Structure formats: C-alpha cells, structure tokens
C-alpha positions as CSV (number, residue, x, y, z in Angstrom):
1,M,0.0,0.0,0.0
2,S,1.4,3.4,-1.0
3,L,1.9,6.1,1.5
4,P,-0.3,9.2,1.6
5,F,1.2,12.0,-0.5
6,T,1.8,14.3,2.4
7,L,3.4,11.6,4.5
8,S,5.6,10.6,1.6
9,L,6.8,14.1,1.2
10,I,7.6,14.4,4.9
11,L,9.6,11.1,4.9
12,T,11.6,12.2,1.8
13,D,12.3,15.5,3.6
14,C,13.3,13.6,6.7
15,M,15.8,11.5,4.8
16,S,17.4,14.6,3.2
17,K,17.7,16.3,6.5
18,N,19.0,13.1,8.2
19,A,21.8,13.1,5.5
20,I,22.6,16.7,6.3
21,W,23.0,16.0,10.0
22,D,25.2,13.1,9.3
23,L,27.5,15.2,7.0
24,I,27.5,18.0,9.5
25,A,28.7,15.6,12.2
26,K,31.6,14.5,9.9
27,K,32.5,18.1,9.0
28,L,32.6,19.3,12.6
29,S,34.6,16.3,13.7
30,G,37.1,16.9,10.8
31,E,36.3,13.6,9.1
32,A,34.4,14.8,6.0
33,S,35.9,14.1,2.6
34,I,35.9,16.6,-0.3
35,E,33.1,14.7,-1.9
36,E,31.0,14.7,1.3
37,L,31.6,18.5,1.7
38,S,30.4,19.0,-1.8
39,Q,27.3,16.8,-1.1
40,L,26.6,18.8,2.0
41,E,26.8,22.1,0.1
42,N,24.3,20.8,-2.5
43,L,21.9,19.6,0.2
44,L,22.0,22.9,2.0
45,R,21.2,24.7,-1.2
46,A,18.1,22.5,-1.6
47,N,17.2,23.0,2.1
48,P,18.1,26.6,3.0
49,E,15.9,26.5,6.1
50,M,18.5,24.2,7.7
51,H,21.2,26.9,7.8
52,Y,20.0,28.5,11.0
53,P,19.7,25.3,13.2
54,I,23.1,24.0,11.8
55,Q,24.8,27.3,12.6
56,T,23.4,27.1,16.1
57,V,24.8,23.6,16.6
58,A,28.2,24.6,15.0
59,D,28.5,27.6,17.4
60,L,27.8,25.3,20.4
61,W,30.3,22.7,19.2
62,H,33.1,25.2,18.6
63,H,32.5,27.0,21.9
64,A,35.7,26.4,23.9
65,T,34.2,26.8,27.4
66,P,30.5,26.1,27.3
67,D,28.4,27.3,30.2
68,T,26.7,24.4,32.0
69,E,23.9,26.7,33.2
70,D,23.2,27.6,29.5
71,A,22.8,23.9,28.7
72,H,20.4,23.4,31.5
73,L,18.4,26.5,30.6
74,A,18.3,25.4,26.9
75,F,16.9,22.1,27.9
76,S,14.2,23.8,30.1
77,V,13.1,25.9,27.2
78,H,13.0,22.9,24.9
79,A,11.1,20.9,27.5
80,E,8.5,23.6,27.7
81,R,8.1,23.6,23.9
82,M,7.6,19.9,23.9
83,K,5.1,20.1,26.7
84,Q,3.0,22.5,24.5
85,L,2.9,19.7,21.9
86,G,1.7,17.3,24.5
87,I,5.0,15.5,25.0
88,D,6.5,15.2,28.5
89,I,10.2,14.5,28.7
90,E,12.4,13.8,31.7
91,P,15.6,15.9,32.3
92,P,18.8,13.9,31.7
93,T,20.9,12.8,34.7
94,A,23.9,14.5,33.0
95,Y,24.5,17.0,30.2
96,P,27.0,16.6,27.5
97,F,28.8,19.7,28.8
98,D,29.1,18.2,32.3
99,I,31.3,15.3,31.2
100,E,34.7,14.8,29.6
101,V,34.6,13.3,26.2
102,N,37.2,11.0,24.7
103,P,38.4,12.6,21.5
104,G,37.9,9.3,19.6
105,R,34.2,9.4,20.5
106,K,33.5,13.0,19.6
107,R,31.9,12.3,16.3
108,K,29.7,9.5,17.7
109,L,28.5,11.8,20.5
110,L,27.9,14.7,18.1
111,L,26.0,12.4,15.7
112,A,23.9,11.1,18.5
113,S,23.1,14.7,19.7
114,L,22.3,15.7,16.1
115,S,20.0,12.7,15.7
116,V,18.0,13.8,18.7
117,L,17.8,17.3,17.4
118,F,16.8,16.0,14.0
119,V,13.9,14.0,15.4
120,L,12.7,17.0,17.5
121,F,13.1,19.2,14.5
122,I,11.0,17.0,12.3
123,G,8.4,16.4,15.0
124,Y,8.1,20.1,15.6
125,Y,7.8,21.2,11.9
126,S,5.7,18.3,10.6
127,W,3.1,18.5,13.4
128,P,0.8,20.8,11.4
129,A,0.7,18.3,8.6
130,F,-1.1,15.8,10.8
131,F,-3.2,18.1,13.0
132,P,-5.2,21.2,12.2
133,A,-3.2,24.3,12.7
134,A,-4.4,27.0,15.1
135,P,-4.9,30.5,13.8
136,K,-1.5,32.2,13.2
137,T,-0.9,34.7,16.0
138,A,1.4,37.6,16.0
139,A,3.9,35.6,18.1
140,R,3.8,32.7,15.6
141,A,4.2,35.1,12.7
142,L,7.3,36.6,14.4
143,A,8.7,33.1,14.9
144,D,8.5,32.5,11.2
145,K,11.1,35.3,10.7
146,S,14.8,35.4,11.2
147,E,16.1,38.7,12.6
148,I,19.6,39.9,13.1
149,S,20.4,43.2,14.8
150,T,23.4,45.1,16.0
151,K,23.7,47.3,19.1
152,Y,25.2,50.7,19.1
153,G,29.0,50.5,19.0
154,S,29.1,47.1,17.2
155,R,29.0,45.8,13.6
156,T,28.6,42.3,12.3
157,K,28.8,40.2,9.1
158,L,26.4,37.5,8.2
159,L,25.8,34.9,5.5
160,L,22.3,34.4,4.2
161,P,21.1,30.9,3.2
162,D,21.9,31.5,-0.5
163,G,25.4,32.6,0.2
164,T,24.7,36.4,0.0
165,Q,27.0,38.3,2.3
166,V,25.7,41.1,4.5
167,W,27.6,43.5,6.7
168,L,25.4,45.3,9.3
169,N,26.5,48.7,10.7
170,S,25.8,49.6,14.3
171,G,22.2,50.2,15.3
172,S,20.8,48.2,12.4
173,K,18.4,45.4,11.9
174,L,17.9,42.9,9.0
175,S,14.9,40.4,8.9
176,Y,13.7,37.8,6.4
177,D,11.3,34.9,6.3
178,K,12.5,31.5,7.1
179,T,11.3,30.5,3.6
180,Y,14.1,32.7,2.2
181,G,15.6,31.1,-0.9
182,N,12.5,28.9,-1.7
183,G,11.1,30.9,-4.6
184,I,11.8,34.2,-2.9
185,R,14.8,36.3,-1.7
186,E,13.4,39.3,0.2
187,V,14.8,41.1,3.3
188,A,13.7,44.1,5.3
189,L,16.3,46.6,6.5
190,S,16.2,49.2,9.2
191,G,19.6,51.0,9.5
192,E,22.7,50.5,7.3
193,A,24.1,47.5,5.5
194,Y,26.4,46.5,2.7
195,F,25.3,43.7,0.5
196,D,27.3,41.4,-1.8
197,V,24.5,39.5,-3.5
198,V,24.9,36.0,-5.1
199,K,23.8,36.3,-8.7
200,N,20.6,34.4,-9.6
201,P,18.8,35.7,-12.7
202,S,15.7,33.6,-12.0
203,L,15.4,34.7,-8.3
204,P,15.9,38.5,-7.8
205,F,17.0,39.8,-4.4
206,V,14.7,42.5,-3.0
207,I,15.4,44.8,0.0
208,H,12.5,46.7,1.6
209,T,13.2,49.9,3.6
210,S,10.7,52.4,5.1
211,S,10.6,54.5,1.8
212,I,12.1,52.5,-1.1
213,N,12.4,49.0,-2.5
214,I,15.6,47.8,-4.1
215,K,15.7,44.9,-6.6
216,V,18.9,43.3,-7.8
217,L,20.1,40.1,-9.5
218,G,23.7,40.0,-8.3
219,T,25.7,43.0,-7.2
220,A,27.4,44.9,-4.4
221,F,26.0,48.0,-2.8
222,N,25.3,49.9,0.4
223,V,21.9,51.0,1.8
224,K,21.4,53.5,4.6
225,S,17.9,53.9,6.0
226,F,17.9,54.8,9.7
227,P,14.6,55.5,11.4
228,G,14.2,59.2,12.1
229,E,16.8,60.4,9.6
230,K,15.9,62.8,6.8
231,N,17.2,60.7,3.9
232,T,17.5,57.1,2.6
233,E,20.7,56.4,0.5
234,T,21.6,53.7,-1.9
235,S,25.2,53.5,-3.1
236,L,26.1,51.1,-5.9
237,I,29.6,49.6,-6.1
238,R,29.2,46.9,-8.7
239,G,26.4,45.6,-11.0
240,S,23.1,47.4,-11.3
241,I,20.0,47.9,-9.1
242,E,16.4,49.0,-9.6
243,V,14.9,51.3,-7.1
244,T,11.2,51.9,-6.7
245,F,9.4,54.2,-4.3
246,K,6.7,53.0,-1.9
247,N,4.4,55.9,-2.5
248,R,5.0,55.8,-6.3
249,P,5.4,52.1,-7.2
250,S,5.0,52.7,-10.9
251,E,8.2,54.8,-11.1
252,K,11.7,53.3,-11.0
253,I,15.3,54.3,-11.2
254,I,18.1,52.1,-12.5
255,L,21.5,52.9,-10.8
256,K,24.9,52.2,-12.5
257,P,28.2,51.5,-10.7
258,N,29.7,54.6,-8.9
259,E,26.2,56.1,-8.5
260,K,24.2,56.8,-5.4
261,L,20.5,57.7,-4.9
262,I,19.3,59.9,-2.1
263,T,15.6,60.2,-1.4
264,A,14.0,62.3,1.3
265,N,12.0,60.3,3.8
266,E,8.4,61.3,4.2
267,E,8.1,63.6,7.1
268,P,6.2,66.9,7.3
269,V,7.9,70.2,7.5
270,K,6.1,72.7,9.7
271,D,6.9,75.9,7.8
272,A,7.3,76.6,4.1
273,E,10.8,77.4,2.9
274,P,11.7,81.0,2.0
275,A,11.2,82.2,-1.5
276,G,14.1,81.9,-3.8
277,E,15.4,78.5,-2.5
278,P,17.3,76.7,-5.2
279,A,15.4,73.9,-6.9
280,E,18.1,71.3,-6.2
281,K,17.7,72.0,-2.5
282,A,13.9,71.8,-2.5
283,K,12.5,70.3,0.7
284,L,9.2,68.8,1.7
285,V,6.7,71.6,2.2
286,M,3.3,71.5,3.8
287,A,0.4,74.0,3.9
288,K,-1.6,74.8,7.0
289,E,-3.2,71.4,6.8
290,P,-0.8,68.4,6.9
291,V,-0.3,66.8,3.5
292,K,2.2,64.3,2.2
293,A,4.6,65.7,-0.3
294,E,6.4,63.9,-3.1
295,P,10.0,63.0,-1.9
296,L,13.1,64.6,-3.2
297,V,15.1,62.2,-5.3
298,L,18.7,62.9,-6.3
299,V,21.1,60.7,-8.2
300,S,24.8,61.6,-8.0
301,H,28.2,60.0,-7.9
302,L,29.9,58.4,-5.0
303,T,32.3,60.5,-3.0
304,Y,36.0,59.6,-2.3
305,E,38.4,60.6,0.4
306,P,41.3,62.4,-1.4
307,R,44.1,61.0,0.8
308,D,43.5,57.3,0.1
309,S,40.5,57.1,-2.3
310,T,38.3,55.5,0.3
311,V,34.7,55.5,-0.8
312,I,33.1,57.6,1.9
313,E,29.7,56.0,1.6
314,T,31.1,52.6,2.6
315,S,34.0,53.8,4.8
316,W,32.3,52.3,7.9
317,M,33.3,48.9,6.6
318,D,36.9,49.9,6.9
319,N,36.3,51.1,10.5
320,K,36.4,54.7,9.4
321,L,33.9,57.4,10.5
322,I,34.2,60.1,7.8
323,F,32.2,63.3,8.0
324,R,32.2,66.1,5.5
325,S,30.5,69.5,6.2
326,E,28.1,67.9,8.7
327,T,26.5,69.8,11.5
328,F,27.6,68.9,15.0
329,E,24.1,67.6,15.6
330,E,24.3,65.3,12.6
331,L,27.7,64.1,13.6
332,A,26.5,63.4,17.2
333,V,23.9,61.0,15.9
334,K,26.6,59.1,14.0
335,M,28.9,59.1,17.0
336,E,26.1,57.7,19.2
337,R,25.8,54.7,16.9
338,W,29.6,54.4,16.4
339,Y,30.7,54.5,20.0
340,G,27.5,53.2,21.7
341,V,26.9,56.3,23.7
342,N,24.1,58.9,24.3
343,I,25.0,62.5,23.4
344,R,23.0,65.5,24.6
345,F,23.5,69.2,23.8
346,A,23.0,71.5,26.7
347,D,23.2,74.6,24.4
348,E,21.3,74.8,21.1
349,E,23.8,77.2,19.4
350,I,26.5,74.4,19.2
351,K,24.3,72.1,17.0
352,P,24.7,73.9,13.6
353,K,28.5,74.1,13.7
354,R,29.9,72.5,10.5
355,L,32.6,69.9,10.9
356,N,35.0,67.8,8.8
357,G,37.2,64.9,9.8
358,I,37.9,61.2,10.1
359,F,37.8,58.9,13.1
360,E,39.4,55.5,12.9
361,N,40.9,54.1,16.1
362,E,40.1,57.0,18.4
363,S,38.1,56.5,21.6
364,V,35.0,58.7,22.0
365,Q,37.0,60.9,24.4
366,Q,39.9,61.3,21.9
367,A,37.3,62.1,19.2
368,L,35.7,64.8,21.3
369,N,39.1,66.3,22.2
370,A,40.0,66.5,18.5
371,L,36.7,68.3,17.8
372,Q,37.5,70.8,20.5
373,L,40.5,71.9,18.3
374,V,38.1,73.2,15.6
375,T,35.1,74.4,17.6
376,H,34.7,75.6,21.1
377,F,32.8,73.5,23.6
378,T,33.1,71.5,26.8
379,Y,31.8,68.1,27.6
380,T,31.2,65.8,30.6
381,I,31.1,62.0,30.4
382,N,29.2,59.9,32.9
383,K,29.4,56.2,31.9
384,N,27.9,56.3,28.4
385,E,26.1,59.6,28.8
386,I,27.8,62.7,27.2
387,V,26.6,66.3,27.7
388,I,28.1,68.9,25.4
389,S,28.0,72.6,26.4
390,S,29.2,75.9,25.0
391,K,32.3,77.4,26.5
C-alpha cells in the first residue's frame, strides 16, 4: 500500500535532513571528505531553512568553554516547547557539557546529539501536517522570521542561506522569512548594511526599507535607511540595481556603478521654505493642513576621500567614520551609533556648527578632544552619557 502523498513528502524530507545532520557531524569532527563536503553544500542549497539550526549547533560545538547553566536553561526551554505539543520529557541525569569526552568518541557523541535534534526538528515542523493548525498569532508570525540586529558600537557580518554576504552597521536590523531562498529572496532593512548578493537571474534579491524597495540580481551596494533620519541612501559599487518608491510604485530608477541615490523620507515640514530656495535643495513643504509631499530624489556620484581614495559611503566597513561638512548635531547621531553612547546638547547654538574629519581608532574621548580643536565646547562623560555645552 502506497503512503499518503503528504506523509511521503515528509519522509523524503526527513531522509534529506538526516543526511545533512550526518554530514555536518563529519564536518565538525574533521572527518568529512571533499566529496562529502560538496554533497553537504548541495543539500544545503536545496534545504536553505537548515542553515539556522546548523549554525546554532556549530556555534555550540566550537565553543571552547560552554556554560553548563546555559545547557540546563536550553533544555528547560526545549522541554516547555515539547510540553506545549503534549510531549513530556524527563531531564537527563547528566548533560554533554558536564562530562569529559574521549576525542575518539567526539563524532559519535555529536552524531547522537544531532540525531536527537533531528527527530525533534522533524516532530516540531511536521506537526501541522497531521493536525489542524491553530490560527496564526502575532507571536507565531514573528517566529517565522529570522532577525539579526546590532547594538550601538558594534558591527557584524552574516551569510544568508543563498550565500549572499551582508555587513550590518551599528544600530541596524535585518529580517527575512525562514522560507528565504525557496522561490523568494526578500529582506527588510532598518539601518545601514552593505550587500554582496549572489547572482541568480531567476530569483531577484529584494530589499525593503521604510521608503524604497531595491531589486537586484547579483551585485554589491550599500543601503542606509535609519529611522528618524531625513534621507535614505543607496550607493552602488558593482552591477546594477532597480529602485522603486513605496508611495509611487509605478516609477523606478536604475542605478549604475559609482552612482548613489538619495531620497527624502516622508516627514512633514512645519513651515514653508523662504522664496528663492534653489530647486536642487527643495525640501518637503506642507500647507496649513498636513499633507504628504512627493519625496526629493537625487542621483549623484559616490564621494571619495582624497588621501587614500576611500569610498566615503562605505568607509564604515573599513572602520572609518568620515564626515564632511556635517553639523555637530548630525555628527553626534553618528557618534552615538559608532561608540555606543548617548549625546545631549546643553546649548542649542552648538548644534549647527559645520565639521569635517575622520575617526578610525580614536576613543570617544579622543574624538571629542579632536573636535575641540576646531570648535569651542566643553563636555562631561558619565558612563555612556555625554553632555556637550558651549564654553
């Protein structure tokens, strides 16, 4: 008797994932051949959703001094999830991190652990196939997404399931569905990131920000879209990208290498600008009643640092904070993200001062001391709180 179609698909999927776990065990223990590593790569391309659990296991395996309390806590969380599925499990008498392991048995222990994880993984994700699913709540919808964020003062690099590389600047967040790569490659960005996208003509890569959508096939570019800032910027290094605007989806702009697009984010301006304002500096204007104005869009060339030809738009990746003719207020926002501090101005007249410079290895105190050489102010530091006052 043939198996039901749904069950057959699940069993096929189980066999594929079982092979992945076996190959991962060999890779982590250093026993995988070149052919097996190639087979693993092909299986992961066919099962992109496996990247996240595998990365988690790899991180745990390579951790030099695992925390026993973390292991116990992880088991407690897992036990609670199983309890919600109607499965009661007893805590183990010992945890893998509590015992010394003979090096010759490392792969066997790892494979056994992965087998348990595999069974739990399949049980958890195939459960809806046999039982009616409850209505999707906001919490469940959130669980279907992968989200990576960076705190102020830190930056990180990540690899998406299709091999696309992403560098996240401080104070940024990237999210994508766990179905990423299965007929769709879409991410949402809040903050700043540099993308090196794996080329796939049949599967475009799309980035959603608060004001624009960016569509690419395979290219390298930078996107800056921080909440609360006046503009969103897209800087193209290699390839080409298509930019559309959320409030005007029928219009699009194609960027070429060495070009950047700047669009004003939608935010009302309280007072109209004075007459005679140059057209290229036109800003959003509103009448007495609040109305949404069309955003300013400007396409220009990338800017370079004369000393070493650094691309200023992507200088943060080289650990350089470059600022050119920026107000002290604008620079303070960048310094907050860069150093992980909070900056407050005690006197308003200091904010519009225009500044130029480069910070690389300077501490926040060294950076402030350097700024004091070109503009007059004093400052106090209390932990991560900085107050700037006029002299």
